[in-house]
N, C-alpha and C positions, 0 to 999 in steps of 0.2 A: 407579559400579557398571557394570561391562560386561555387555553384553546378548548373547546367541547370537544371530546371523545365521540366519535361514531359508535352505534351499537357493536357494528361488527368488530370495531378494534377491542372494545371491552370482552366481546365473546371469546376473541381469539387469545388475548394477551392477559385479560382478567385485570387485576390492580396493578399490573406493571406497563400497562400499555402506555400511559403517559410517559414512562421513563423510556419505553421503547422508541417512541417517536421522537423524543428529544436527542437520546443517543444517536438515533440513525441519521439525523441532520447533522449532527457533530461529526460522526463519522466520514459523511461525504465531505465535508470541509476539509477535514484532516487528509483525505482521500486527494483531494484537488491539491492542497498544498504540497504534499510529498512527490506528488507527479511532475510539479510545475518545477520543483527544487531539481528533481533528476535531469528534467530538460535542460535546465539552467547550467547543469554542472559539464554535461557534454557539450555544450555549444555547439548543438548539431544544427544544420540547415532545414533538417526535416524534424516531424513531430514524432518519429517513430519510437522514441525514449519516452516521452510523455505518455505516448499509447499503451506502451508494455507497462509502464509504472502504474498507470491509472488502472488498467486491468487488475495487477496484482493487489494495489491498495484497497480496490472497491469492495472486495472480500475481507482481506485481513485487518483493515480499519473497524470494518463493522463488527468483527471477533472482538478487537481490542475493545470497544465500547460496550457491548453486550454480555462478555463472558463474565463478569462479576454480579449480573441479575440472579437472584435465586432460582435455581432451576433450570437456567440457560445451560445448552447442551450443543457443541460442536460436532456437526454431521458432515463426514467426508462421503462424498457422492463416488461410485466406481470410476476409477480413472479420472479422477479430476484432482488438480493439484492443490486445491484450496477447500477449506471447510467452511459450509454455510452454518448459521445459528438457529437454532430450535428453542424459542423462547414460548412457554405455555405450550399451546395448540399451533403457534405460527412458525413456519419453516420460511425464513427470509431469503429472498433472491433478488439482490440488486443488479441492474443491468443499464447501459447506456442505450437510449431510445433516440438521441438526437445529439447533434453537435450545434445546433442553434434552437432558439425557441421555437417550440412547436407544439401542437394541441395533444396532450396526452392521450385524450380519448380515442385517437386514431393511431396510435403507436404501436409498434410491431416487435417481437422478440426476434433479437438479431438473426437468430439461426435456429432452424429446427433441428438440433442434434439430438443424438440419443439421449444426452443429459436432459435436455429440455423437454424430451417426450416423458421421461421418467417423473421429473418434477411436476409437471402436469397431471400425474395422476392423482395428486393432491389438491387439485382445481376442480372448479365445476366443469360439467359437461358443456361442449360448445352450443351455441344457440340458447342456453339456459339463461334466461332473464329472471333475476329475481330482487326483491326490494331489499334495501338494508335491514329490516327486521327478519327476514327469511332468509336465514344462511344455513339450512339442513343440507350439506352438500354431500351427505353419505350417497354412495353409488356412482361416483363419478366415474366415467368410462376410462379404462385402462388402455392407454395408448403403448405402453412400452412397461413391462415389469421391472420395478425398483431393483438395483443392485447395489452393493456395497452398503455404506451407512444408512442409503435411503431404505433399504431392505428392514432396518431396525426401528424405523420411525413409528410410533404409535398409532393405531387407527385413531380417526378424528382430527388427523394433523391436516392444517390448512395452508394452502401454498401463499405466501403474501408477496406481491411483486414492490420492488422499490426502482421504479425507473427514474432515471436522472438525466438531465441535458446537460453537457459541459463541453469545453474544448481547451486548447492550451493556454488560452487566454482568462478564461473565468469559468466558474461554476454556476449556471443559469437558473435552473430549477430542478425540483425532485418532487415525486408524490409517492405515495402507497395505497395498497387496495388489493382486492381478489378479483381476478380475472380468469376467464376460459380462453383457450387457445384454438382460435377461430382458423378458417382457411387464409392461405398465404401469409402465415404467422401473424395474423392480425388479432389483437386482444378484443375478447368481449366482456366487458367489466360487468361483473355482478355487483359492485359497489362502486360509488362515485369516486375516481381517483382523485385523494386529497393532497394537498400540498404539504410539503415537510417545511418546517422553518430552518434556515441556513444560517447558523452562526457567523459572525465575523472572524471570531477568534478561533485559534488552533489549538487543540489539546495535545498533549504527549504523554504516552504511555510507556513505561519502560525507562530503561538509561541507555543512551547511545554511547558506545566505547570512542573514546578519544585518545589518539597516540599522543603520549606527552613523554619527551627525552629523560631519560634517566638523570635526576640531579643529585645522586649519591647520598648517602647519610652523613648528616653534620649536624652537630648540637648547636651551630650558631646560625640562623636564619638571616643574619645581616647581610644585605646586599649591599657588594663594596663594587667601587669605580674602577676601571682598568688599571689605575696607577697606585692602586692599593694592594696589589698581590704581591706574592713572593716574586723577588728578583731572579733572573735565570744565571745558573752558573756558567762563567765563561772560564774556558781553558786556554791559558797563553803559553806560547813558546817562543825562545829567540831564535834568531835566525843563525845559521851556522857561519864561522869565521870567514871560510873561503867566498861564499856568497857575498859577504860585506865588502870583501876586499875587492873583488871584481865586478862590484855596483850591479848585482844581477837584482833586478826589480822583485819585490816579494809577491807571493803568489798567494792570494787570497781565497781562490776558490780551485777546487780541483778540476783538472783537465777533463772534458767530456769524454766518456769511453765509447768509441764507434761501435754501433750495433753490427754484430756478424752474422746476424740473420735478417730475414726479410719475408715478406708474405709469398713471396714466389718460391721459397724453398719448400714449402708445403706441396707444390705439384711438380718440382723439377729434380 
């Protein structure tokens, strides 16, 4: 089912807007699958593993999906462990806004960190209400001077927010749009936050390494059963004559050797 693109998306991403929207939904689906798999592997009573994996995957899976688009560039903010993707004029920032279904129009940024302040220098000024056809966002108020990779982002770049809701059980919903950072971390949407399509299937990028025992080089790949292998060589010896005359029972196993050391020897 084709979806109509909003003017702001075409303005920011150009001809790649449709692909960006599609790949973002796929990236979030992959994020959820990886985080759930990590949680299942730990068999933990808490959701700490899920949360840590989800935070990492929300950036890395987006990069996986978008990195092959023409002109897509990874940007590493100062002091941040992950890269954000710049496609066209859009700098993409995904974040968790709720663990349950909630009105995204009242969403808040999780924290007003230095990174968030630097990112929102590419957003509209607070209290600035614009229509979908009026997105001349030049002159946004500088909240914090961009550092690191953000300092190299071209002028005219727009911060595109991708808020999503999920928990350890399911991925609930996701949106994208442009917003200003208002008071108390509340978002003031300059565009209508639009839902992203979340596919059911999970895609995989790259090859996961799997440890396989060394099978050895062989020219015959035939699989054999246990009774078709080579027979072991048995070494036989006769009992001495005096033992046979004295009716000494045969010894089939070596006498156990008494250990002359103990754990206490290390301290005494």
